[in-house]
C-alpha positions in Angstrom: 65.3 86.1 116.1 65.4 89.1 113.9 69.0 88.9 113.6 68.8 85.4 112.7 66.1 85.9 109.9 68.4 89.0 108.2 71.3 86.4 108.2 69.2 83.6 106.9 67.6 85.9 104.1 64.0 85.4 105.5 64.2 89.2 105.9 66.5 90.8 103.1 68.9 93.6 104.1 69.7 96.0 101.5 71.9 98.7 102.7 70.1 100.1 105.6 66.6 98.9 104.4 65.0 95.8 105.1 62.3 94.0 103.2 60.1 90.9 103.8 57.8 89.3 101.4 55.3 87.0 103.1 54.4 83.5 101.6 51.3 83.4 103.9 49.6 86.9 103.6 50.4 90.2 101.4 49.4 92.1 104.4 52.6 91.1 106.0 54.9 92.2 103.6 56.9 95.2 104.5 59.7 97.5 103.6 61.4 99.7 106.5 64.8 101.7 107.0 66.8 101.1 110.1 67.2 98.5 112.8 64.9 100.1 115.2 61.9 100.5 112.9 62.4 96.8 111.7 62.3 95.7 115.3 59.2 98.0 116.2 57.2 96.8 113.0 58.1 93.1 113.6 56.9 93.5 117.2 53.9 95.7 116.4 52.5 93.6 113.4 50.0 90.9 114.9 51.4 87.4 113.9 54.4 88.5 112.2 56.9 87.3 114.5 55.4 83.9 114.4 55.3 83.9 110.6 58.9 84.7 110.5 59.8 82.1 113.3 58.0 79.4 111.2 60.3 80.4 108.0 63.2 80.1 110.3 62.3 76.7 111.3 61.7 75.7 107.8 65.4 76.9 106.9 66.7 75.3 110.1 69.6 73.3 108.1 71.1 76.7 107.1 70.8 78.3 110.5 74.4 77.5 111.1 75.3 80.4 109.1 74.5 82.5 112.2 77.8 81.5 113.5 79.5 83.6 111.0 78.0 86.7 112.1 80.1 89.4 114.2 78.3 89.7 117.3 80.8 92.2 119.1 78.3 95.0 118.6 74.9 93.0 119.2 72.6 94.0 121.9 70.6 91.3 123.8 67.1 92.5 124.6 64.9 90.4 127.0 61.1 91.2 126.4 58.3 89.7 128.5 56.2 88.1 125.8 52.3 87.6 126.1 51.3 85.0 123.9 47.6 85.9 124.3 48.3 89.1 122.7 49.5 87.4 119.3 46.9 84.7 118.7 46.3 84.0 115.1 42.8 84.9 114.0 40.6 82.0 112.6 
């Protein structure tokens, strides 16, 4: 999902830097360097993955761009996900 967010410019990539500007909360904004730091930040920030997912859904008409991505070096990572750990605060 993070790769789709980058391809569809939900997360901006500038060189080795990744930047995200939230339309929901300024607390979600970030700028990190490197793929691993990006992945860790997105997974460690409560609710951020859902916010990014919502933006991807809203851009669903442009998700076809992902087919142009070179996936030769792509890694598939499967992680167990506990939705209870990421409940949105009221």
